[in-house]
N, C-alpha and C positions, 0 to 999 in steps of 0.2 A: 504494500500500500504506500502511495506517495504521500508522505507526511505534509508536504508543502501544499497539497490541494485539499486535504481532508481534516487536518488538525484543527481542533476547536478549543478555544480557551475562554475562561470566564472568571472574572474577579467578582467575588460575592461579598457584599457588605464590608468592603475595605476601602481605604482612601483611593486606591488605584481604580476602583470601580466607577468613579465619577469622571466626567470629561474635563480634563485639565490640560489645555493645549501644550503647555511647556513641560509637562511631566509624562504624559502618556500619549505619544504621537499617534500610535496606531488606533487608539480609541477615537481620536478626532477624525482620522481618515475614514473610519467606518461610519462615523456620524454624517460626514459629507455625502456618503453614498446612501444616506437614508436608513442605515441599519443601526439604530440606537440600542437594539437588543443584542448584548454581547454574546449571546448563545447562538446566534443565527449562522455564523460563518466561521472561517478560520484563517489564520495567517501562519506562515512557517516560522516566523521569528517575531519578536516583540521589540519595538523601538521606543526608547525613552530619551528625553533630552533634559540635561541638567547642567547648569553652569556653562552653557554654550558648547558642551561636549556631547556627542551622540554615541550611544552604546548599542550594540546589537546583541540580543539575548536569544540563544537557541533554547528550545523547550528542554525542560529537565524532567526526566522520567526514571531516574535511578539515583540512589543516594550518593554514588560517586560523582555525579554530575552537578551536585549542589555547589553554588558559588555565591560569594557575597553580593555580586552585582544582581544576580537573579533574585536573591532574598530582598534586596532593596527595592527592586521593581514590584515584587509581590506585596511587600509589607510597608514600604517606605512612605512616610508622610512628612516631607521637609526634613528628612533625616536619612542617613545611610548606614547600612550594616558594614562594619569594618572587620569583623571576625566572627566566627561561629564554630561550634562543636556539635556533633551529633552522636546519639547513642540509641541503640536498638531497644525497643520496649514492646510489651504486649506478647500475646500468645496466639496471634492470628494464624490460620492455616492457609489462607488464600491471599492475604495482604501482608505487607511489611511496614511497620510503624517505627518512626524515629522521633525522638525528642531533640529539638534543635535549640541549643543555647546561643543567644544572640548578643553580640557586643555592638553597640551603636556609637555614632559620633556625637550623640547628645543623650541626655537623661530622659526619663519619663516615657520610655518606649517598651514594647513587649519584651520581657526577658527571655521567654521561650515560646515556641510553637511546636505542634506535632505535625509531621509530614508523613503522609501515607502513600505508599507506592504499591504496585502489584507485587505479588510474592517474588522473592528472589530465587526460590526453588523452581527449576524448569517445569517439572510435572505440575506443580500447583499453578504456575502461570498459565500453562496450556489449558488446565481445567477452568481457570477463571475466564479465559477468552472464550472457550467453547460454551460455557454456561452463561455468558453475558454478564458476569458479576461485576466487572469493573465499570462498564458503562452504566449498569443499573444503579450503583451507588452514586456515581457522579450525577446522574439524572435525578435521583432522589433529592440530593442536596440542592440541585438547581431548580426543580419544579415543585417539590412537595414540602420540604422542611419548613418553609415559612408559612405554610397553610395549616399547620397542626400545632396543638398546644403541648405535644410531647417534648420533653427536654432532650435536645440533641446538641452536639458540639456546634459552636459558632464557626463557620467556615470562612476563611479569608480569600481562598483562591482555589479554582479547579481548572485542570487542564487534562484533556483526554483525546485520544484518537479512537473513534468507534471501531469495534470489532478487532481490537488489539489489546496488548497489555501495556500500552503507553498511557499511563494515568498518573496524576499526582493530585492530592488533595491536601491543602495547607489549612490546618484548623487550630482552634485554641487548645492549649495544654490544660487538661483537666486535673492535673495534680493540684492539691493533695488527695483528690478523690481516689478511692481504692477499687481496683477491678475485682468483680465478683469471681469466685472460684467454683466452677461447676463441679469439680471432683469432690471438694469438701462440702459443698452445698451451702444453704443459707438458713436463717431462722425465719420464723413465722412472720415477723414484722417486715423483714426485707422482702419476703415474697408478696405480701399485701401491697407494698409500695410498687413493686414491679408490675403487678397485675393492674394497679390503678393507672399506670402509664399506658399499658396495653389497651385498656378500655378507652383512653383518650384517642389513641390512634384508630382503633376500630370504629368508634362512634363517629369520627369525622368523615369516614368514607362508607358508612353502612349503606349497602345496596345502591351505591353511586355508579350510575351508568357511564359517567365520564371516564372511569378507569379503563374502559374498553378502548378509549381513544389513545391511551398511552401504550405505544407498541413496545416500549422497553420493559414494561411490567409483565413478567412471565405469567402465563396462565395455561391451563390444560386444554388442548384440542386433540382430535383423534390421532393426528400425526405425532404430537408430543407424548401422548399416552403410550403409543406403540413403541416409541423410542425408549421411554423410561422402563417399560416392561422388559425390553430387550436388555437394557443395562442391568436390571435386577437378575435376570436369568443368567447373565454372564458373570456378575460380581458376587452374588450370594454364596455360591460354592467356594469362591476364593476367600471371602470374608470368614466363613466357618473354618476353612483350612488354616488360615493365618492365626486366628484367635481361639481355636477350639479349646485349648487348655485352660482358658480363663473365662470362657463364656458359660453362662448358666444353661441348664437344660431347657429352661423356658425360652432363652434366646435362640437356641438352635431350633427348637420347635416352632417358634414364631417365624423365623426365616423360612422354614419349609412351608408353613401355612401360607405365608404371603406370596411365595413363589407360585402357588396354585391359584390364588385368588386376586392377584394384583390387578388384572384388567377390570374386574368387578369393582374393586375399591376405587380406582382412579376414575372410572366412568360415572361414579355416583357422588361427585362432590356437590353438596347441597347448596342451595341458595337460601337466604340472601348472602352475597359475598361482600368482602370489604378488602381493604389494603392491610396485609399482615407483614410483619417483619420477616418471618420465614426462618429465622435462626435465633429465636428469642430465648436466650439462656444466660446464665450468670456471667460467663466470660465476656459477654457483650453489654454488660451493665456496669456503670461506674458509680459507686456510692460515696457520698460525703462521709468523712471520718465520723465515727461515733461521738456523740456529744457536741457536735458543732451545729450551728444554725446556718442554713443555706436556703436560698430561694429555689435551688435545684438540688434537692437531696439525692436525686438519682438522674443520671444522664444515660441515654440509650445510644450505643455506637454500633458500627459495622452494619450498614444497610445494603450489603451486597446481595442479599437474598430476598429483598422485598418482593412480594408476590400478591396475586389476586386469589383469595381463597376465603373459606369460612373463618370467622374470628376464633372459633374453637381450636383451630390449628395452633396458634401461638399459645393459647392457654394450656392445652394438654401438653404441648411440647415443653413449656416452662416448668409446669408442676411436676411432670414425669421425670425431668432431668435434674431437678434441683434438690431432690430429697432421696434418702434411702427409701426402699419400699416401706419399711416400718414407719418412718416419719411421714411419708406421703399418706399412708392410710389414716394416720391420726388427724391430718390437716386438710385432706383433699376436698371434702364436701364444704367445709368452711371457706376455703380459698376460692372455690368455684362460686360459692354464694357471694363472697365479697366482690369478685370480678363482676358478677351479674348485677349487683346493686350499683356499682360504679358505672356500668354501661347504661343502665336504664334510669338512673336517678338524674335525668337531665331534661331540659325543655324539649329537645328534639329526640327523645328516647326511641331507640329501635323497637319495633314491634316483634318481640320474641318472648316466649314464656321460659321460665327456668327449666321446665321439663324438656322443652325443645332444645335448649342449649345443652343440657346434660346429655341428651342423646348424641349430639354431635361432638361433645367433649369425649365421649366414649369412642366414637368413630375415629377421631383424630389422635387418639393415644398411639396410633401407628406412626404418626409423623416423625417423632423423635427417633424411633427405631429405624425408620428408613434412612434418615440422615446419617445415623451412625454406620449403617451397613454400606451405604453408597459412598459417602464422603471419605470414609477411612481408606477406600480403595482407589480414589482418584486424586488425592492430594499427596504432597510430599510427606513421608513418614517421619515422625518424631517420637521420642519416648513419652512425652506428655500427651501427645496426640493419641497414641495407643491407649494409654490409661483412660483418657477422656472418652474415646469411642467405645471402649469396653464398658465403662460405667454407664454411658448412655444406653447401650444396647441392653444391658442387664436390667437397669431400672425401668426402661420402657417395656421390656418384655414382661416384667412383673406387673406393670400397670395394665398392659393388654390383657393379661390373664385375670387380674382382679376385676376388670370391667367387662369381661366377656366379649371383647372386641373382635374376636374371630368371626362373630356372626355377620360382620360387615363385609366379609369376603365371599359370601354366598349369595347367589341370585335369589334364592328363596326368601331372603330376609329383606330384600330391597322393595 
């Protein structure tokens, strides 16, 4: 792909986003062409003029390409970055996050930002491109983030080339917030907080037909279902072979059952649908430190899997993955009830009964198990990744068993 003709960049809510003829020349050029929406087109390089000296900045899509001039372009507001240091952070499987410590030529500027790239691992990068995850996250921040009340990172800059792994997102540093730990789980209070945020997202797009106009939001059609079923048929035996020594009997049985009933389950995704995160788990939630006051006690990150589905997808996925089976059984009905109250106690409350939602909660107990089974086989392998995917599979398999969710794999129950 020719980056010069297809590369699209967007400065979001940053000083560089505004038309300033002496600082962001290419923005002014686009404006004279009548294209004031920075997301509409693309330029192969970005030009900036400062102190009568013009610099040419090539796009940055890898941590090794970061330079002070580019950082000044992205973040500068009558100030220049004169030095920087980066350090890898996070536990992402398909993305690579770096904290960038900034030294400016004047005070009162951002001390740090987080810069997100595509995964550095070749297999994970290829998976991200094939699944459309990089473009999906960029489009989420560009088109959706400002329309919802869910707490998400403030984004300064986005640059991406569609259908490639060329992507960079420069966002606020959420430190000292603490990343959730999916393997160790969370307490009841943290779970309620997470489900309240999920209800804000789902309620905003409940049965919203405009979602169908967003071609970057993944959804299931006959071709997509057939492809996913083929993936399951190919990967499920390999998944069992790799992890058999640490998988529960319930996990192995669940995989066998789904292999036989996958087409039925995928073809019966119920309405109404909404926008769901798609990977709503503790690793993708940032919590304010205990005992601190914050207007955003929880921030939701990693929007690479945002999709069009039933709200119960995120709810069952989160609850099933965040607790040991014993703890889940103790809290499950209370947590689902809390989510339902948060969803329906609003002026424009969705029309759905708790019984209807519980039915679909049971149905989507499969969602986390499928993610564990498929994602573990198509992203780069790490020790923590193995532990996480096994924990997911075993916890969700117990959830599936407890909720009798195998009934949703049979045409006789549809």
